[in-house]
C-alpha angles and dihedrals in degrees: 000000000000128000092262093054091050091049090049091052092047091051090052093048090048092050090049091050089056091063094076093031095067098054091042089052089060091060103030115063129184143092096286093055092042093054094041089053091047093054092045094050094046095047094045094049093043094051090047093051091047091053090052090049092049091049101042110017096072121146090244091058106037104013134262098279097049091044089058093044097048097074090044090053090049092053092047092049092047092051090048091049091050092048092048094049092046091052090048091051093047101041102031138035096292132246098282094051091044091053090049091051092050094049093046092063 
Protein backbone atom coordinates (compact mmCIF):
# COMPACT_ATOMS: atom_id res chain seq x y z
CA UNK A 1 0.00 0.00 0.00
CA UNK A 2 1.50 3.31 -1.12
CA UNK A 3 1.40 6.62 0.70
CA UNK A 4 -1.56 7.84 -1.36
CA UNK A 5 -3.64 4.79 -0.46
CA UNK A 6 -2.84 5.26 3.23
CA UNK A 7 -3.75 8.95 3.01
CA UNK A 8 -7.02 8.06 1.26
CA UNK A 9 -7.90 5.55 4.01
CA UNK A 10 -7.06 8.03 6.76
CA UNK A 11 -9.29 10.65 5.13
CA UNK A 12 -12.17 8.16 5.01
CA UNK A 13 -11.71 7.08 8.64
CA UNK A 14 -11.55 10.72 9.70
CA UNK A 15 -14.73 11.56 7.77
CA UNK A 16 -16.49 8.57 9.32
CA UNK A 17 -15.41 9.69 12.80
CA UNK A 18 -17.04 13.07 12.18
CA UNK A 19 -20.47 11.41 11.86
CA UNK A 20 -20.88 10.86 15.64
CA UNK A 21 -18.86 13.98 16.51
CA UNK A 22 -21.39 16.43 15.09
CA UNK A 23 -24.48 15.20 17.01
CA UNK A 24 -22.45 14.82 20.21
CA UNK A 25 -21.23 18.41 19.81
CA UNK A 26 -24.84 19.58 19.94
CA UNK A 27 -25.28 18.14 23.44
CA UNK A 28 -21.77 18.39 24.91
CA UNK A 29 -20.45 21.93 25.29
CA UNK A 30 -17.06 23.07 26.42
CA UNK A 31 -13.62 24.03 25.20
CA UNK A 32 -12.50 20.48 24.39
CA UNK A 33 -15.47 19.84 22.13
CA UNK A 34 -15.16 23.30 20.56
CA UNK A 35 -11.52 22.76 19.65
CA UNK A 36 -12.08 19.16 18.51
CA UNK A 37 -14.85 20.35 16.22
CA UNK A 38 -12.65 23.19 14.97
CA UNK A 39 -9.82 20.83 14.03
CA UNK A 40 -12.24 18.38 12.42
CA UNK A 41 -13.94 21.06 10.32
CA UNK A 42 -10.68 22.62 9.17
CA UNK A 43 -9.02 19.30 8.28
CA UNK A 44 -12.08 17.99 6.49
CA UNK A 45 -12.55 21.15 4.44
CA UNK A 46 -8.82 21.45 3.67
CA UNK A 47 -8.56 17.88 2.44
CA UNK A 48 -11.69 18.35 0.33
CA UNK A 49 -10.39 21.55 -1.26
CA UNK A 50 -7.03 19.93 -1.96
CA UNK A 51 -8.72 17.01 -3.76
CA UNK A 52 -10.68 19.45 -5.93
CA UNK A 53 -7.47 21.35 -6.71
CA UNK A 54 -5.61 18.14 -7.59
CA UNK A 55 -8.44 17.05 -9.87
CA UNK A 56 -9.31 20.29 -11.62
CA UNK A 57 -6.48 22.81 -11.19
CA UNK A 58 -4.04 21.12 -13.51
CA UNK A 59 -1.60 23.19 -15.60
CA UNK A 60 -3.26 21.97 -18.79
CA UNK A 61 -6.61 23.35 -17.63
CA UNK A 62 -5.79 26.62 -15.83
CA UNK A 63 -2.20 27.33 -16.78
CA UNK A 64 1.13 26.77 -15.06
CA UNK A 65 1.06 29.82 -12.79
CA UNK A 66 -2.46 29.32 -11.44
CA UNK A 67 -1.83 25.60 -10.98
CA UNK A 68 1.11 26.44 -8.71
CA UNK A 69 -0.82 29.13 -6.85
CA UNK A 70 -3.96 27.08 -6.18
CA UNK A 71 -2.49 24.81 -3.45
CA UNK A 72 -0.85 27.81 -1.80
CA UNK A 73 -4.21 29.60 -1.74
CA UNK A 74 -5.80 26.49 -0.22
CA UNK A 75 -3.21 26.39 2.57
CA UNK A 76 -3.61 30.10 3.25
CA UNK A 77 -7.40 29.84 3.39
CA UNK A 78 -7.20 26.79 5.69
CA UNK A 79 -4.86 28.60 8.08
CA UNK A 80 -7.16 31.64 8.07
CA UNK A 81 -10.18 29.41 8.75
CA UNK A 82 -8.36 27.71 11.63
CA UNK A 83 -7.29 31.06 13.06
CA UNK A 84 -10.79 32.50 12.76
CA UNK A 85 -12.44 29.52 14.45
CA UNK A 86 -9.84 29.45 17.23
CA UNK A 87 -10.40 33.16 17.89
CA UNK A 88 -14.17 32.58 17.89
CA UNK A 89 -13.80 29.71 20.37
CA UNK A 90 -11.53 31.71 22.65
CA UNK A 91 -13.24 35.12 22.56
CA UNK A 92 -16.89 34.18 22.06
CA UNK A 93 -19.24 31.40 23.13
CA UNK A 94 -17.56 28.63 21.09
CA UNK A 95 -18.76 26.57 18.15
CA UNK A 96 -20.95 24.13 20.05
CA UNK A 97 -22.85 26.83 21.92
CA UNK A 98 -23.16 28.89 18.73
CA UNK A 99 -24.68 25.93 16.87
CA UNK A 100 -27.12 25.39 19.73
CA UNK A 101 -28.12 29.05 19.64
CA UNK A 102 -28.68 28.94 15.86
CA UNK A 103 -30.79 25.78 16.04
CA UNK A 104 -32.87 27.11 18.94
CA UNK A 105 -34.25 29.97 16.82
